[in-house]
C-alpha positions as CSV (number, residue, x, y, z in Angstrom):
1,M,-14.5,-7.3,11.6
2,A,-16.5,-4.6,9.8
3,N,-16.3,-4.1,6.1
4,F,-14.7,-0.7,5.9
5,K,-14.5,1.5,2.8
6,L,-11.2,2.9,4.1
7,T,-8.7,0.5,5.4
8,I,-5.2,0.7,6.9
9,E,-2.3,-1.1,5.2
10,I,0.5,-1.1,7.8
11,R,3.4,-2.1,5.5
12,K,4.3,-3.9,2.4
13,P,6.1,-7.2,2.8
14,S,9.8,-6.6,3.3
15,Y,10.7,-8.2,0.0
16,A,8.4,-5.7,-1.8
17,Q,9.7,-2.6,0.0
18,N,10.9,0.1,-2.4
19,K,9.7,-2.0,-5.4
20,T,7.0,0.1,-7.0
21,V,6.1,0.8,-10.6
22,R,6.4,4.5,-9.8
23,N,10.1,4.0,-8.9
24,S,10.7,1.7,-11.8
25,I,9.5,3.8,-14.8
26,P,10.5,7.2,-16.0
27,R,9.0,10.1,-14.0
28,S,7.3,11.4,-17.2
29,L,5.5,8.1,-17.7
30,W,4.4,8.0,-14.0
31,N,3.1,11.6,-14.3
32,S,1.0,10.5,-17.3
33,V,-0.4,7.5,-15.3
34,R,-1.1,9.7,-12.3
35,N,-2.7,12.4,-14.3
36,H,-4.9,9.9,-16.1
37,V,-6.0,8.3,-12.8
38,L,-6.9,11.7,-11.4
39,E,-8.8,12.8,-14.5
40,Q,-10.7,9.5,-14.7
41,S,-11.9,10.0,-11.1
42,D,-12.9,13.6,-12.0
43,F,-10.4,14.7,-9.3
44,T,-12.4,12.9,-6.6
45,C,-11.1,10.6,-3.9
46,E,-12.3,7.1,-4.8
47,V,-12.7,6.3,-1.1
48,C,-14.2,9.3,0.7
49,G,-15.6,11.2,-2.3
50,C,-13.9,14.5,-1.6
51,R,-13.1,16.6,-4.6
52,D,-9.6,18.2,-4.5
53,E,-7.8,18.9,-7.8
54,E,-4.7,20.1,-5.9
55,N,-4.0,17.4,-3.3
56,L,-5.1,14.1,-4.8
57,Q,-2.6,11.3,-4.9
58,A,-2.2,8.1,-6.8
59,H,-2.2,4.9,-4.7
60,E,-0.9,1.6,-6.1
61,D,-2.9,-1.4,-5.1
62,W,-0.8,-4.6,-4.9
63,E,-1.0,-8.4,-4.6
64,Y,2.0,-10.6,-4.1
65,D,2.7,-14.1,-5.4
66,E,5.3,-15.6,-3.1
67,E,5.5,-18.8,-5.1
68,E,6.3,-17.2,-8.5
69,F,8.0,-14.1,-7.0
70,L,5.6,-11.7,-8.6
71,L,4.6,-8.1,-7.6
72,I,1.1,-7.7,-9.1
73,L,-0.1,-4.1,-9.7
74,K,-3.9,-4.6,-9.6
75,D,-5.0,-1.0,-9.7
76,I,-4.1,2.6,-9.1
77,Q,-6.6,4.7,-7.1
78,S,-7.1,8.4,-6.8
79,L,-7.0,9.2,-3.1
80,C,-7.1,12.4,-1.1
81,K,-4.1,13.0,1.2
82,S,-6.0,11.9,4.3
83,C,-7.2,8.6,2.8
84,H,-3.7,7.9,1.4
85,D,-2.0,8.8,4.7
86,L,-4.4,6.3,6.5
87,K,-3.4,3.6,4.0
88,H,0.2,4.2,5.0
89,I,-0.4,5.5,8.5
90,Q,3.0,4.5,9.9
91,H,4.8,6.3,7.1
92,A,2.6,9.3,7.7
93,A,3.6,9.3,11.4
94,L,7.3,8.8,10.7
95,R,7.4,11.8,8.4
96,I,6.5,14.1,11.3
97,K,9.3,14.6,13.7
98,D,7.5,17.0,16.1
99,R,5.6,15.0,18.7
100,K,2.8,17.5,19.2
101,K,2.2,17.9,15.5
102,R,2.3,14.1,14.9
103,S,-0.3,13.6,17.7
104,F,-2.5,16.3,16.0
105,V,-2.2,14.7,12.6
106,M,-2.9,11.2,14.0
107,Q,-6.1,12.5,15.7
108,R,-7.2,14.1,12.4
109,L,-6.6,10.9,10.6
110,K,-8.5,8.9,13.2
111,K,-11.5,11.3,12.8
112,H,-11.3,11.0,9.0
113,F,-11.4,7.1,9.3
114,V,-14.4,7.3,11.6
115,R,-16.2,9.7,9.4
116,V,-15.6,7.8,6.1
117,N,-16.4,4.4,7.6
118,N,-19.3,5.7,9.7
119,C,-17.8,3.9,12.7
120,T,-16.6,4.5,16.2
121,E,-13.2,5.4,17.5
122,E,-13.1,1.9,19.1
123,D,-13.7,0.4,15.6
124,F,-10.7,2.4,14.4
125,R,-8.5,1.2,17.3
126,N,-9.5,-2.4,16.8
127,H,-8.8,-2.2,13.0
128,Y,-5.5,-0.5,13.6
129,R,-4.5,-3.1,16.2
130,N,-5.5,-5.9,13.9
131,Q,-3.5,-4.5,11.1
132,L,-0.5,-4.0,13.4
133,A,-0.8,-7.6,14.6
134,K,-0.8,-8.9,11.0
135,S,2.4,-7.0,10.2
136,N,4.2,-8.0,13.4
137,P,4.9,-11.8,13.8
138,S,6.4,-11.3,17.3
139,P,3.6,-12.0,19.9
140,V,4.0,-10.6,23.4
141,N,3.6,-14.0,25.1
142,R,5.8,-16.4,23.2
143,S,5.4,-20.2,23.4
144,L,7.9,-22.6,21.9
145,E,5.6,-23.1,18.9
146,D,5.5,-19.3,18.5
147,L,9.3,-19.1,18.5
148,I,9.6,-21.9,16.0
149,E,7.0,-20.2,13.7
150,I,8.7,-16.8,14.0
151,R,12.0,-18.3,13.1
152,E,10.5,-20.1,10.1
153,L,8.8,-16.8,9.0
154,R,12.1,-14.9,9.3
155,V,13.9,-17.6,7.3
156,R,11.2,-17.5,4.6
157,E,11.3,-13.6,4.6
158,E,15.1,-13.7,4.0
159,F,14.6,-16.2,1.2
160,L,12.0,-14.0,-0.4
161,K,14.2,-10.9,-0.2
162,E,16.9,-12.7,-2.2
163,Q,14.6,-13.6,-5.1
164,N,14.4,-11.9,-8.4
165,W,11.0,-10.3,-8.2
166,K,9.1,-9.4,-11.4
167,F,6.2,-7.1,-12.0
168,V,2.8,-8.0,-13.4
169,I,0.7,-5.1,-14.6
170,A,-3.1,-5.5,-14.7
171,E,-4.9,-4.6,-17.9
172,N,-6.9,-1.8,-16.3
173,V,-3.8,0.1,-15.2
174,P,-3.5,3.3,-17.3
175,F,-0.7,3.1,-19.9
176,A,-0.2,-0.6,-19.1
177,T,1.3,-1.3,-22.5
178,E,3.9,1.5,-22.1
179,I,4.7,0.5,-18.5
180,R,5.1,-3.2,-19.6
181,L,7.4,-2.2,-22.5
182,Y,9.7,-0.2,-20.1
183,L,9.7,-2.9,-17.5
184,H,10.4,-5.6,-20.1
185,H,13.3,-3.5,-21.5
186,N,14.8,-3.4,-18.0
187,D,14.1,-7.1,-17.3
188,L,11.6,-6.3,-14.6
189,L,8.5,-7.7,-16.2
190,Y,7.1,-11.2,-15.7
191,T,6.6,-12.6,-19.2
192,G,5.1,-16.0,-18.3
193,K,1.4,-16.8,-17.7
194,T,-0.4,-15.6,-14.6
């Protein structure tokens, strides 16, 4: 597979859904983080390079430790709306109820992906399919081994959903100290060694 500058992230793991730093700290602190990220990037998308003071968004970049039950915030990027929508393409599509408008937006996003990555539409389709396959453990043709593996994955997923997940905040995240203090106060911060 090609090494794309702009990639699609179909979905966060189910145990991490709705668990973000943005939703776990006061809005004023998140606004300070977001503004800092945008200013540091000189109001430029860190992926495609477009400059847009009005429509840039802050994207949280995550890793997950399923053994220690940790949500690790590695970085926060300044992204334009198109790059951010591609990162979360399924959410972008679900937000648009009108079928015609959704089709138009999806075409526009595909063109943005192709332009940013200097690739073909076929490359986009392959990348999108690969990302979908990673997020969907239900293969079309199921063997007995597949069914056993799917069952094990679902049991593991349910186990992970029930765990008490904690945040880890990377040093390079703006206002990391303030974020950690707030998360610690609310018993959401991992205080062991990583």
